[in-house]
N, C-alpha and C positions, 0 to 999 in steps of 0.2 A: 338580571339587571337589578340594581339597588332600588329600594323604596326610600325616598327622601321625605323625612317628617320634620317640619319646622315647629319649634316651641316659641310662642310669643306671649306678650301680655300688654294690656293697655297702659298699665302703670308699673313702676318698680315696686319692690317690696312684697310681691305676692308669692315668692318662693319658686320663681321660674327655673333658675339654674339648679336648685335642689331637686326639683321634679325632673328636669332634663337628664341630670346625672343618674339618678336612680332608675328612671324609666329606661335609659340606655343600658344600664346594668341588667335590668330585668329582661329586656329584649335579647341580650347577649346569651341568655340561656337557650334561645331558639335559633340563633344564627349569628354570623359575624356582624358586629355592630360597632360603628364609630361615632363618637360624639365630637362635634366641631363647635368650638366656642367662637361665635361671631359677634360677641359683645366687645367690639374693639375698644381698646383704651382702658378697660377695667380688668381684663384677664380673669373673668369670673371663675373659671375652672381652677385657677391657682388658689382661690379663696376656699375651695372645697376639697382640695387634695394636697397633701403634704408630699410632694414628689419632685424629683429632679427632672426638669424638662429641657433637654439639650437643644431641641429645635422646635420652633413654633411658627406662627404666621409671619413674624418679622423676617425670618430666614426665607420664607417663601416669597415675600414681596421685595425684600432688600438684598438677599444674598443668593438668589437664583436656586434655592433648594426646591426640590420637587415636593408636592404635597405629601407623597408617600414617605419622604424623609422626615416629615414633621409629625408622623404618627408615633404616639407613645403608648407603651404597655402599662397596665396597672402594676405598681410596685409589689414585689413578692410578699412584703409584710401585710399588705391589705388582704390578700387572697391566698394564703398558704395552701389551701385545699384545691386551688386552681379551678374553682367553680366558674369563674368569670374570665377564662382565658380568651374568649372571643370578644371581649370588650377592649376597645382602644379609644384614644382621644387625641384631638389636636387643640392646642391652646392658642389663644390670641396673644399678641405681644405683651411683654411684661410692663412696658411703659406706654406713654402717650406719644404717638407719631401722627401728626395731622393728616399726612397723605394716606395713611392706612385707615385712620378713623373715618375720613371722608373719601372713600374710594371713588376714583374716576371710572369712566366707562371701560377703559382698557383693563384696569385692575380687576373690576368686577367680572369682566368677561374671562380673564385669565383664571380667576378663582372658581367661577361657575363651571368652566370647561374642565378644570382639574377635579372638582367634586363629582361631576357627571361620569368621570372615568374611574372612580374608586371601585375596586372589586370587592365589595362587601354586600351583605344582605340588607342591612338597615343603616341609614345615615340620619343621625339626629342633629339638627341645627339649633343651637341655643342662641337666639337672636337678642338684640338689645330691646329694652322696654320702649314702648311708645310706637309711633308710626311716622316713618319717613321712607325714602327710597333705599336706605340701608336695611330696612326691614322688608319692604315690598318686593324688592328684587330677589329675595331669597324665600319667598312664600310660594306655595303651589298656585296653579292657575284656576282650579275649579273648586277649591275648598280652602279653609283657613289653616290647615294643619291643626295643631292643638293650642288653644288659648287658655291661659291659666287665670283663675279667679280665686279670690278669698273674701269671705265676709268682712275681713279686717280692712280691706281697701275697696269699698263700694264704688269709688270714683272711677275704677278701671272699666266699668260697664260701658259708658258712652264711647270711650276710646276704642274698645273692642268692636263696637258697632261700626265705627269709622273704618276699621280694618276691613270689615266685610264690604262696606260701600266702596272703598278704594279698589278692592280686588274685583268686584263686579264691574266697576267703571273701566278698569284696566282691560278686562276681557272684552267689553263692548267696544272700546276704542280700537281694538284689533280688528273687529268686524267692520267698523266704520272708517278705517284708515283709507287713504286714497289708493294705496297699493293692494287693497282688498280685492279678491277676485269678483266680488259682487258689484264693485264700483261702476263698472261699465254698463250695468243693467239699470242704473238709476240716474236721474238728472243730478248734476252737482248741487242744485238747490236743496235736494233732500239731504245730502251729506252736510250741508251747512246747518240744516235743521237738527240733524243728529248731534252735531257739535254743540249747538246752543242748548239742547236739552240736557246733554251730559254735563256741560258747564253749570247749568242751573241746579242740577241735583247734587253736584259736588259742592256747591256753595251753600254752607249751612245758614248763611244770612238771607238766602233767597227762599221765601216760603211759597213760591208759585208751584213748585214741585215738591210734594212731601216725601215721596219715595219712588221706587222703581215701578210700582204698580201705576202711579200717576204718569210716569215716563212712558210706559207701555200704552196706556190709554190715549195719551196725546199723539203717540206715534201712529197708532191705528187710525185715529181721526185724520191725520195728515196724509198717510200713504195707503191706508186700507190694509186688510189682512193679506199676508203673503209670506215669502221665505224669511224676510228680515224680522217681522213681528213674531213669527213662529220661533226663530232662533232666540230672540230675546226672552220669550216665554220659557224656552228650554233652559237657558242660562239660569233664570230665576228658580225654576222648579228643580233643577239638578244641583244647585249650589248647596254645599254642606258646611255648616259652622260647628266645629267640635270644641267642647270645653271641658275643663277639669275643675272641680271644686276642691281647692286646697284649704288646709286648716279647718276642716269640717268639724264643727263642734255643736251642732244642733240644727235641725231642719228648719225650725221656725225662723231663726236668724238668717239662715241661708236663703230661704224663700224671699224674705223681706228685702235683703240687701243685694242678692245676686240674681236668683232665678226669675223673680217677677220683673224687676227692672230690665234685665237682659232681654227677656221675651218681649216686653213692651217696646223697648228701644229698637230691637231688630225689626219688629213688626211695623213700627211707625217710620223708622228711618230707612229701612231696606225694602222688605216685602213680606207679605203674608205667606209667600211660597218657599222662602228659604228654609231648609231643613236644619233645625237647631238640635244638636245631638250631644247629650252628656255622656262622656266616655267613662266616668266614674268619679270617685272622690278620694281624698286622702284625709284621714281623721287627724285631728290635732293630737300631737304626741310630743312631750318634752324631749324625747330621745332624738327627734329630728332636729330640734334647735341645738341640742348637745352635739349632734354629729357635725353641724356647721362650725361650731367653735373648736372642735377637736380635729377638724379637717379629715373626717372619716365619713364616707357615704353612709347614709342611714341604713341601707340594706346590708352593710358590712359591720354594723355595730353589733356588739354582743347582745343576744336576745335575753331579756330578763324574764323570769317566770311570770306568766299572766295571772293577775289576780282576778278572782271571780267578781263579777259586777252585780250590783243590785239593779236589776232591770227595771225597777219601778222608776228609776231616775235616768235610764238609758235613752238618749235621744233617738237611737235607731229603733228601739222597741216602741217608741211613741210616734214613729214616722207616719203610720197610717192614720192615727187619730188626729195628729196635727194637720195633715193634709185635708182631712174631711172638715175639721174645724175651720181651716182657712177658706176652703171653698164655700162652706156654709155662710161664713161671714161676708165674703166678697160677692157671691153669686146667688146664694139661697135658692138653688135649683134642685128640687127633690128628686127628679128623674136621674140626674147626673150622680147623685149620692146614693141612689137606691134606698131612699127613705120611704116610709109609709106616705101615702097621699095626704096632702094637707086637708085640714078640715074645710068643708064648704063655706063655713062662716068666715074663714080667714081670707084676706085680700091677697091675690097673687102678686108677689113682689117683682119677679123677673120672668121673662119668657125666653124661648129658645134663642132668639136673635141676639140676646144680650150676653150670652156665654162667650168667653174668650177661649176658643179652641187652641190657640197658639200656646197660651200659658198652661192650659189644662194638659196639653200633650207633654210638656216638660214635667209636670207633677206626676203624671201617670208613669213616665219613664223612670223617675226616681223611685216610685213605689215598686215597679217591676224589678229594678236593680236590687232593691232591698230584699224583696221576696225571694230572688234567685241567689242571693249571696249568703254567706255564713254570718249568723247574727253576732258571733264573737269576733267583732271587727278589730283589726289592727292595721297599721300602715303597710306592713308586708303583704297582707292579704289584699289590701287595696291595690298595690302595685301589680300583684299577680292578676287580679281581675281586670285592671285597665290594659295590661299587656295582652291577655287572652282576648279581650274585646277588640283590641287593635288588630291582632292576628286574624281574627274571624272576619273582620271587615276587609282586610287586605286579601284574604283567600277567596271570599265569596262575592265581592263587589268589584266593579270596574276599577282599574288602577287610579283613575282620576277622582275616585270617590274619597280617598284618604291619602294625604300626602301627594307625592308625584314621583315619576320615574326619572325625570330630568328637570333641571332648572333652566329658566330662560329669562333674559332681561326684559323689562317693560318695553312695550312697543312705543314708537314715537307718537306724539299727539297728532290729531287731525290737522292738516294744513289749513 
């Protein structure tokens, strides 16, 4: 059965399609992989590949073509050595069609059913930027898929946190729907309470519930501990948010504009228990920009000789020092940094309770990734690392930990 991995972003301009295309190519070295362009109305894949596309999603929706008939191979001139023979793709329509851009329930069901039946190892969905049901209905149920960030577009952070909120709410609504098997075990007044609490946490203008931790606390006060509160705890503790740092050109800038605000926003808006996982980063490289203008995937661009770097100015070489400097400035906690004990004459600035473990976990993860990776970084090695990281998770974790095996439409709201 296929593993379906969605690629999304809170905002446009973060390199989502560039990543999705090259990530799919990289995965194709390990199994049959298909990239599906679901950014309807813009045909993003056509902006990155110079290829003749005889059938696309227009033919699927308008001309009764099967989804298999819309599958396209990589042109011969892109891959004469046939390294990527297991890579295929489906393009969105060449122009704007309102009924395709704004898919109705029947159309979504038709497409989702067809995607679920594809006989490949990996399905990569390149979704539109932002958040609405054209995105939500193609996201997995228990994780975010892969969300793309770049320090160049810091405003994408809040929108990504809202993706997590929407996915958790969607999962909880399924539990609290009237057709839920647990409905008969509780009074209808409790389900009205669930609906009110979910509506309040969904409303960013309502400050009575800050996040799902508050939601759980009020739920426990109202109905006491039991199967429902245990399930909510399980949803929060098991939910995983995966992200990629694109156009990575310095850890200090990335920490300030992405990692720190993302960690804080997820913690405050969602929960302290959501697992925030960095799958890797893509270093900034002019060749990637050139690949877009030439309509040649970056991984298929001719590799130029690597010039030796002066590591004194290399952001990767300075990663550990920057991290420690950042933590020293923000937390000043000697035990965390393994520094010598402070002089007894100096006033203690912070204590254990003021450490932000959520943020520190992200910084530790970056350091671990750096220490385990080749110091001579380039975007090709970045994609290889991200791909191997993804494969490891898919092999060693439950299927719902990363991506999903099938897509399903959002459940109806509580009556």
